[in-house]
C-alpha positions in Angstrom: 250.0 -114.3 -23.0 247.2 -114.1 -20.5 246.8 -110.4 -21.2 246.8 -111.1 -25.0 244.1 -113.7 -24.5 241.9 -111.4 -22.5 242.3 -108.7 -25.1 241.1 -111.1 -27.8 238.1 -112.0 -25.7 237.2 -108.4 -25.2 237.5 -107.7 -28.9 235.3 -110.8 -29.7 232.5 -109.5 -27.4 232.9 -106.0 -29.0 232.6 -107.5 -32.5 229.3 -109.2 -31.5 227.6 -106.0 -30.1 225.1 -104.0 -32.1 226.3 -100.6 -33.5 225.2 -98.8 -30.3 227.9 -100.7 -28.4 230.6 -98.6 -30.0 229.2 -95.4 -28.5 231.5 -93.8 -26.0 230.5 -94.1 -22.4 231.6 -91.3 -20.0 232.2 -92.3 -16.4 233.5 -91.1 -13.0 235.4 -93.3 -10.5 235.0 -93.4 -6.8 237.0 -95.6 -4.3 235.4 -96.9 -1.2 237.9 -96.3 1.7 239.8 -99.4 2.9 240.7 -98.0 6.3 244.2 -99.4 5.9 246.9 -96.7 6.2 248.4 -95.8 2.9 246.6 -98.5 0.9 244.0 -96.1 -0.7 246.7 -94.0 -2.2 248.5 -97.1 -3.6 245.2 -98.3 -5.2 244.3 -94.9 -6.8 247.9 -94.5 -8.1 247.6 -97.9 -9.8 244.2 -97.2 -11.4 244.0 -96.9 -15.2 240.3 -96.1 -14.9 241.0 -93.1 -12.6 243.9 -91.9 -14.7 242.0 -91.9 -18.0 238.6 -90.9 -16.8 238.9 -87.3 -18.0 240.1 -88.2 -21.4 237.9 -89.2 -24.4 235.0 -91.5 -23.2 235.4 -95.1 -24.3 233.3 -97.8 -25.8 231.7 -100.4 -23.4 234.1 -103.2 -24.3 237.1 -100.9 -23.8 235.7 -99.7 -20.4 235.5 -103.4 -19.4 239.1 -104.0 -20.5 240.2 -101.1 -18.3 238.2 -102.5 -15.3 239.6 -105.9 -15.8 243.2 -104.5 -16.0 242.6 -102.5 -12.8 241.3 -105.6 -11.0 244.6 -107.3 -11.7 246.6 -104.3 -10.6 244.6 -103.9 -7.4 245.2 -107.6 -6.6 248.9 -107.1 -7.1 248.9 -104.1 -4.9 247.1 -106.1 -2.1 249.7 -108.9 -2.4 252.5 -106.4 -2.3 251.2 -105.2 1.0 250.8 -108.6 2.5 247.1 -109.1 1.9 246.8 -112.4 0.0 243.1 -113.0 0.6 241.8 -109.7 -0.5 238.8 -109.1 -2.7 238.2 -106.5 -5.5 234.8 -105.4 -6.8 234.4 -102.8 -9.6 230.8 -102.0 -10.2 228.6 -99.4 -11.9 224.8 -99.2 -12.5 224.4 -102.5 -10.7 226.8 -104.3 -13.1 230.0 -106.1 -12.6 232.3 -104.1 -14.9 234.9 -106.9 -15.1 232.3 -109.2 -16.7 232.5 -109.3 -20.5 228.7 -110.1 -20.5 228.0 -106.7 -19.1 228.9 -104.9 -22.4 225.4 -104.8 -23.9 223.9 -103.4 -20.7 226.7 -100.7 -20.6 225.9 -99.8 -24.2 222.2 -99.3 -23.3 223.1 -96.7 -20.6 222.6 -93.0 -21.3 225.7 -90.8 -21.8 224.3 -88.3 -19.2 224.8 -88.5 -16.4 228.2 -90.3 -16.6 228.3 -93.8 -15.3 229.5 -93.9 -11.6 232.1 -96.6 -11.1 232.6 -97.7 -7.5 235.8 -99.6 -6.6 235.5 -101.6 -3.4 238.6 -103.3 -2.2 238.4 -105.6 0.9 242.0 -106.1 2.0 241.4 -109.2 4.2 243.9 -110.3 6.9 247.5 -109.2 6.8 249.9 -112.2 6.2 253.1 -112.4 8.0 256.5 -114.0 7.5 257.0 -117.4 9.3 260.5 -118.3 7.9 263.4 -116.7 6.0 265.8 -118.9 4.0 268.9 -117.6 2.3 270.8 -119.8 -0.1 274.3 -118.7 -1.1 274.9 -115.9 1.6 275.4 -117.5 4.9 275.5 -115.2 7.8 274.3 -112.1 6.0 271.4 -110.1 7.4 268.3 -109.7 5.3 266.5 -107.3 7.6 263.5 -109.6 7.5 262.2 -111.0 10.8 259.7 -113.8 11.6 256.4 -112.1 12.3 256.9 -109.2 10.0 254.2 -108.4 7.5 254.8 -110.2 4.2 255.2 -107.1 2.1 256.7 -107.2 -1.3 258.8 -104.0 -0.9 260.4 -105.4 2.2 261.4 -108.6 0.4 262.9 -106.6 -2.5 264.7 -104.5 0.0 266.1 -107.7 1.6 267.4 -108.8 -1.8 269.0 -105.5 -2.4 270.6 -105.6 1.1 272.2 -109.0 0.4 273.6 -107.9 -2.9 275.0 -104.7 -1.3 276.6 -106.6 1.5 278.3 -109.1 -0.9 279.5 -106.3 -3.1 280.9 -104.4 -0.2 282.8 -107.6 0.6 284.4 -107.6 -2.8 282.0 -109.9 -4.7 281.6 -107.4 -7.5 279.7 -109.9 -9.7 277.1 -111.1 -7.1 273.7 -111.8 -8.7 270.3 -112.7 -7.4 268.9 -116.1 -8.0 265.4 -117.4 -8.1 263.1 -116.1 -5.4 260.5 -118.5 -3.9 257.5 -117.3 -1.9 255.3 -119.9 -0.4 252.0 -118.7 1.0 250.0 -120.8 3.5 246.5 -119.5 3.5 245.5 -121.7 6.4 248.0 -120.0 8.7 248.1 -116.7 6.8 251.8 -116.9 6.6 254.6 -116.8 4.0 257.9 -118.6 3.7 260.5 -116.5 2.0 263.3 -118.3 0.2 266.0 -116.1 -1.4 268.9 -117.2 -3.4 272.1 -115.3 -4.3 275.1 -116.2 -6.4 278.0 -114.5 -4.7 280.7 -115.2 -7.4 284.3 -114.8 -6.5 285.9 -111.9 -4.6 287.8 -109.8 -7.1 290.2 -106.9 -7.1 290.4 -103.9 -9.4 292.6 -104.6 -12.4 293.5 -102.0 -15.0 291.7 -98.7 -14.8 291.1 -97.1 -18.1 289.6 -93.7 -19.0 287.4 -93.0 -22.0 286.0 -89.7 -23.4 289.2 -87.7 -23.0 289.5 -84.8 -25.5 291.7 -82.2 -23.9 292.9 -83.8 -20.6 296.2 -85.5 -20.9 295.6 -89.3 -21.0 298.8 -90.3 -19.2 297.9 -87.9 -16.3 294.3 -89.1 -16.0 295.4 -92.8 -16.0 298.2 -92.1 -13.6 295.7 -90.5 -11.2 293.3 -93.5 -11.1 295.9 -96.2 -11.4 296.4 -96.2 -7.6 293.1 -98.0 -7.3 294.5 -101.1 -9.1 294.8 -104.0 -6.7 292.2 -102.8 -4.3 289.0 -104.7 -3.7 286.4 -104.1 -6.4 283.9 -102.7 -4.0 281.3 -99.9 -4.7 283.2 -97.6 -2.4 286.5 -98.1 -4.3 284.7 -97.6 -7.7 283.1 -94.4 -6.3 286.5 -93.3 -5.1 288.0 -93.9 -8.6 285.2 -91.9 -10.1 285.7 -89.0 -7.6 289.4 -88.9 -8.4 288.5 -87.6 -11.9 285.5 -85.7 -11.0 287.2 -83.7 -8.3 289.5 -82.2 -10.9 286.7 -79.9 -11.9 287.4 -80.5 -15.6 284.7 -83.2 -16.0 280.9 -82.8 -16.1 280.2 -86.5 -15.5 282.2 -89.6 -14.8 280.7 -93.1 -14.7 282.5 -96.2 -13.6 281.9 -99.5 -15.4 283.2 -103.0 -14.5 284.2 -105.4 -17.2 281.4 -107.9 -18.0 283.2 -110.8 -16.4 286.3 -111.0 -14.0 289.6 -112.2 -15.5 291.2 -115.5 -14.7 293.6 -113.8 -12.3 290.9 -112.6 -10.0 290.8 -109.0 -11.1 288.2 -106.9 -12.9 289.1 -104.2 -15.2 287.3 -100.8 -14.7 286.5 -98.2 -17.3 285.8 -94.7 -16.3 283.5 -93.0 -18.9 284.1 -89.3 -18.6 282.5 -86.3 -20.3 284.7 -83.1 -20.2 283.3 -79.7 -19.4 283.9 -76.8 -21.7 287.4 -75.6 -20.7 286.5 -71.9 -20.4 283.8 -70.1 -18.5 282.9 -66.5 -17.8 281.0 -65.6 -14.6 279.2 -62.4 -13.6 277.9 -61.4 -10.2 276.8 -58.5 -8.1 275.6 -57.5 -4.6 274.0 -54.6 -2.8 274.0 -53.5 0.7 272.4 -50.2 2.0 275.6 -49.2 3.8 278.1 -50.4 1.2 276.4 -49.6 -2.0 276.5 -52.0 -5.1 279.3 -54.2 -6.4 279.7 -55.9 -9.7 282.3 -58.6 -10.6 283.3 -60.6 -13.5 285.6 -63.7 -13.6 287.2 -65.7 -16.5 288.0 -69.3 -15.8 290.1 -71.9 -17.7 289.7 -75.4 -16.2 292.5 -77.1 -18.1 295.2 -74.6 -18.9 298.1 -77.0 -19.6 296.3 -80.3 -20.1 296.4 -81.6 -16.6 293.4 -79.8 -15.1 295.4 -76.7 -14.2 292.9 -74.0 -13.2 293.5 -70.3 -14.0 291.0 -67.6 -12.8 291.2 -63.9 -13.6 288.8 -61.6 -11.8 287.8 -58.0 -11.6 285.4 -56.2 -9.1 284.2 -52.7 -8.6 282.6 -51.7 -5.3 280.9 -48.6 -3.9 278.7 -48.1 -6.8 275.6 -45.9 -6.1 277.2 -44.7 -2.9 280.3 -42.8 -4.1 281.6 -40.9 -7.2 283.6 -42.6 -9.8 286.8 -41.4 -8.2 286.0 -43.1 -4.9 285.0 -46.5 -6.2 286.8 -49.5 -4.8 288.3 -52.1 -7.1 290.0 -55.4 -7.1 292.0 -57.3 -9.8 293.2 -60.8 -9.0 294.6 -63.9 -10.6 294.7 -67.4 -9.2 296.4 -70.6 -10.5 296.0 -74.1 -9.1 297.9 -77.2 -10.2 296.2 -80.3 -8.8 298.3 -83.4 -7.7 301.5 -81.3 -7.6 304.4 -83.6 -6.7 302.1 -86.1 -5.3 298.4 -87.2 -5.3 295.9 -85.2 -3.4 298.2 -82.2 -3.1 297.6 -78.9 -4.9 299.9 -75.9 -5.6 298.0 -72.6 -5.4 299.4 -69.2 -6.6 297.7 -65.9 -6.4 298.4 -62.2 -7.1 296.2 -59.1 -6.9 295.8 -55.4 -6.7 293.1 -53.5 -4.9 291.7 -50.3 -3.5 289.3 -50.3 -0.6 287.2 -47.3 0.3 285.4 -47.8 3.7 284.1 -45.7 6.6 287.1 -46.9 8.7 290.0 -46.5 6.2 291.1 -46.2 2.6 293.6 -48.8 1.4 295.6 -49.4 -1.7 297.6 -52.7 -1.9 299.3 -55.3 -4.0 299.2 -58.9 -2.8 300.7 -62.2 -3.7 301.0 -65.7 -2.2 301.8 -69.4 -2.7 300.5 -72.4 -0.8 300.5 -76.2 -0.8 297.1 -77.6 -0.1 296.7 -81.3 0.9 293.5 -83.2 1.2 293.8 -85.1 4.5 290.5 -86.9 4.1 287.3 -86.8 2.0 286.1 -83.9 4.2 289.2 -82.3 5.7 292.0 -80.4 3.9 294.9 -78.3 5.1 297.3 -75.8 3.5 300.5 -74.1 4.4 302.0 -71.2 2.4 303.6 -67.8 2.2 301.8 -64.5 1.6 303.0 -61.0 0.7 301.3 -57.6 0.9 302.5 -54.0 0.3 299.8 -51.5 1.2 299.2 -47.8 1.8 296.5 -47.3 4.4 295.0 -43.9 5.3 292.9 -43.2 8.3 291.7 -39.8 9.5 294.1 -38.0 7.2 297.2 -40.0 8.3 298.7 -42.5 5.9 301.2 -45.4 6.5 302.9 -47.7 4.1 303.4 -51.2 5.4 304.8 -54.6 4.3 303.5 -57.8 5.6 304.9 -61.3 4.9 302.9 -64.1 6.5 302.9 -67.9 6.8 299.3 -68.8 6.5 298.1 -72.1 7.7 294.6 -73.3 7.1 292.3 -76.2 8.0 289.1 -76.6 6.1 286.2 -79.1 7.0 283.6 -79.4 4.3 280.6 -81.6 4.7 277.7 -79.3 3.7 277.3 -79.7 -0.1 276.4 -76.6 -2.3 278.1 -73.6 -0.7 275.4 -71.3 -2.3 272.5 -73.3 -0.8 273.5 -75.8 1.9 270.6 -77.7 3.5 272.3 -80.2 5.7 275.8 -80.9 7.2 278.6 -78.7 8.6 281.5 -76.7 7.4 284.3 -75.0 9.2 287.5 -73.1 8.5 290.4 -72.2 10.7 293.1 -69.7 9.5 296.2 -68.9 11.5 298.8 -66.5 10.0 301.9 -65.3 11.9 303.6 -62.2 10.4 307.1 -62.5 11.9 309.4 -59.5 11.8 312.4 -61.5 10.5 310.6 -62.1 7.2 310.3 -58.4 6.6 306.9 -57.5 8.1 306.6 -53.9 9.3 305.4 -55.2 12.6 305.1 -58.7 14.1 301.7 -60.1 15.0 299.5 -63.1 14.5 296.1 -63.2 12.9 293.5 -65.9 13.8 290.1 -66.4 12.2 287.7 -69.3 12.8 284.3 -69.7 11.1 281.8 -72.5 11.2 278.3 -73.2 10.0 275.8 -76.0 10.5 272.6 -76.8 8.6 269.7 -79.0 9.9 267.2 -80.3 7.4 264.0 -80.3 9.5 261.6 -81.9 7.0 264.1 -84.3 5.4 263.5 -83.0 1.9 265.7 -79.8 2.0 262.7 -77.4 2.1 262.7 -76.5 5.8 266.3 -75.7 7.1 267.6 -74.3 10.3 271.1 -72.8 9.7 273.5 -71.3 12.2 277.0 -69.8 12.0 279.8 -68.7 14.4 282.7 -66.3 13.7 285.7 -65.7 15.9 288.7 -63.6 15.0 291.6 -62.0 16.8 294.9 -60.1 16.2 297.5 -61.2 18.7 300.7 -59.5 19.7 299.7 -55.8 19.2 297.3 -53.4 20.7 294.5 -52.0 18.6 296.2 -48.6 18.1 299.5 -50.4 17.3 297.8 -52.2 14.3 297.2 -50.5 10.9 293.5 -49.9 10.4 293.1 -52.6 7.8 294.6 -55.2 10.1 292.1 -54.7 12.9 288.8 -56.7 13.1 285.3 -55.2 12.5 281.7 -56.2 12.8 278.5 -55.1 11.1 277.1 -55.9 7.7 275.9 -59.0 5.8 279.0 -61.0 6.8 278.6 -60.6 10.6 275.6 -58.7 12.0 272.8 -57.8 9.6 270.8 -54.7 10.6 274.0 -52.7 11.2 276.1 -50.9 8.6 279.3 -52.3 7.5 282.1 -51.9 10.2 279.7 -50.0 12.4 279.6 -52.4 15.4 282.3 -51.6 17.8 284.2 -48.5 19.0 284.1 -45.3 17.0 285.7 -41.9 17.0 283.9 -38.9 15.5 281.5 -41.4 13.8 284.4 -43.4 12.2 284.8 -47.1 13.1 288.0 -47.8 15.0 287.8 -51.6 14.9 289.4 -53.8 17.5 291.5 -56.8 18.3 288.8 -59.5 18.9 285.6 -60.3 17.1 282.8 -62.7 18.2 279.7 -63.0 16.1 277.0 -65.6 15.3 273.5 -65.9 13.7 270.6 -68.3 13.3 268.4 -68.5 10.2 265.2 -70.4 9.3 264.8 -71.1 5.7 261.5 -72.3 4.2 260.9 -73.2 0.5 257.5 -72.1 -0.9 256.5 -73.8 -4.1 259.2 -74.6 -6.7 261.0 -71.2 -7.0 260.3 -69.1 -4.0 261.4 -69.2 -0.3 261.3 -67.1 2.9 263.7 -66.7 5.7 263.8 -65.2 9.2 267.1 -64.6 11.0 268.8 -63.1 14.1 272.4 -62.1 14.2 274.5 -60.9 17.1 278.2 -59.8 17.5 280.7 -57.4 19.1 284.3 -56.2 19.0 286.8 -56.3 21.8 289.0 -53.2 22.0 291.9 -54.2 24.3 294.8 -56.4 23.5 293.5 -59.8 22.3 291.9 -61.9 23.5 289.3 -59.4 24.8 285.6 -60.2 25.0 283.4 -57.6 23.5 281.9 -55.2 26.1 279.0 -54.4 23.9 276.9 -56.9 21.8 274.8 -55.7 18.9 271.8 -57.8 17.9 269.9 -57.5 14.6 267.0 -59.4 13.1 265.1 -59.5 9.9 263.3 -61.4 7.2 264.1 -62.1 3.5 262.9 -63.7 0.3 264.6 -66.1 -2.0 264.1 -66.9 -5.7 265.7 -70.2 -6.6 267.6 -70.5 -9.9 269.7 -73.2 -11.4 272.8 -71.3 -10.2 271.6 -70.6 -6.7 269.1 -68.5 -4.8 268.8 -64.8 -5.4 268.7 -63.2 -1.9 266.9 -60.1 -0.6 267.1 -59.4 3.2 265.8 -56.6 5.3 267.2 -56.3 8.9 266.7 -53.9 11.7 268.8 -53.4 14.9 267.2 -54.7 18.0 269.9 -53.7 20.6 273.2 -51.9 20.4 271.9 -49.2 18.1 273.6 -45.8 18.6 272.8 -42.3 17.3 273.3 -42.0 13.6 272.7 -45.7 12.9 270.1 -46.3 10.2 266.7 -47.8 11.2 267.1 -50.7 8.7 269.4 -52.2 6.1 268.8 -53.9 2.8 271.0 -56.7 1.4 270.8 -58.2 -2.1 273.0 -61.0 -3.5 273.4 -64.4 -5.0 273.4 -67.4 -2.7 272.3 -67.8 1.0 273.9 -65.4 3.5 276.1 -68.3 4.7 
């Protein structure tokens, strides 16, 4: 109502001006510095005069209206920062531009040069808090301390902190009451009195799901029904939401409490879900100087049988641009996953494939298959146990062997790093242990071990400057190097281990051909810097080596490579281009540099 009355007063003055008063008046705004950290930015951000100065010039009365509105905004900014005795002056051409009587004088000013408006804000003393009173939430911390500056943002944060604490304690319907702030200008202090209405502690009642079109309703409601009876806390509501979202079949899921709790002390929850399109086609590719180009395609169905079963069919061709058509490598594979198989948080995974590899170390043709049960042990840790099968023909140096391997793979995965294509903070790790016992039909008995880990440190706190590191360790136990088929040995070199060296080239060789080994140790450090919205740059160092003797055997020779790269960020992930050179460990015949292209960060 006060704003409406002021507008009427301005219009009344405008109506009484001569015709010249309607002439537009250009202006430019200048702020006198307050010398209070951060205050100048807050004032300029709140200014309508500043925001609109480059638009069409305004009539004198409208200019006064803007100045009066800014005066009120600046006073509110001062109060929000604990300055309750501040003063605001907005002047131009010797006139008080918040005074309605200045309109005729403004109308008489020339249009050129523009009117210079000077905003002078005197903050005055900083008021502090002398008492904090909380009604309705005994014993809960507000975060406010006697003697702290009486800032509005801190008081709002204290209220939010009280609500969060109550809701974490099961008071799902807690509300804020009336806030009373008493300012004593004599002592330059404020008494803060906050009131909350906790409401009763409630438990989750029935959990319903809306928005289902292709997902089986009975399955979805069975999945989230386990939340019923638990405290209606934000953590439990988020867990119910994640139960559905983790299926991969939903684009969004939102949890909504009933407007009021029921008489039995429970609150019904509705999960509003939006399903993803069930089918998806993906295309990708990569290039490395030593490996050539590869292209791949994948077809995905997210809900094959109505209960979020996932089917993936993929094909990949490798060795392009490096070999003739008869020497291309290929891979065909299919994967099926059934979530919550036999019990919640347990997934059945099946896979089968056929492939041909053409590398400097060996040529391999194989058919593979496997089954595994994966169980989520916590929000970040999962484990699996399964059975794998492979029948392969491997040729090295003109000699071919046909082998069968039946393994019992056990895997632990830690995932706390977000987007795998562009992680900016957190950690991830994977441990794979696969024994191949002879009594299951393996051509020879041995045990494979592989451990990988990566960490990401967000240096700037906004994801734009990231320090990333990775470690890789692998070993084949129970056989000597020469006792293992060439494809069962470990190798280093290339984008997955040591950039700057050709694929498989780090480690022992014979007649220029990589021999591999029984133990692998490798690691790398990478600094990533975003530049603008879409571009980025990286600098990295990688190192690694291969042990030749029976595992575990530390590498006798360590290769080190370093390089730089550029990134172009897309909605899918960053497009990567890296150039690396060998720093140490280079041998005759090694290239002076290597180029790598792909989608997503190197690790």
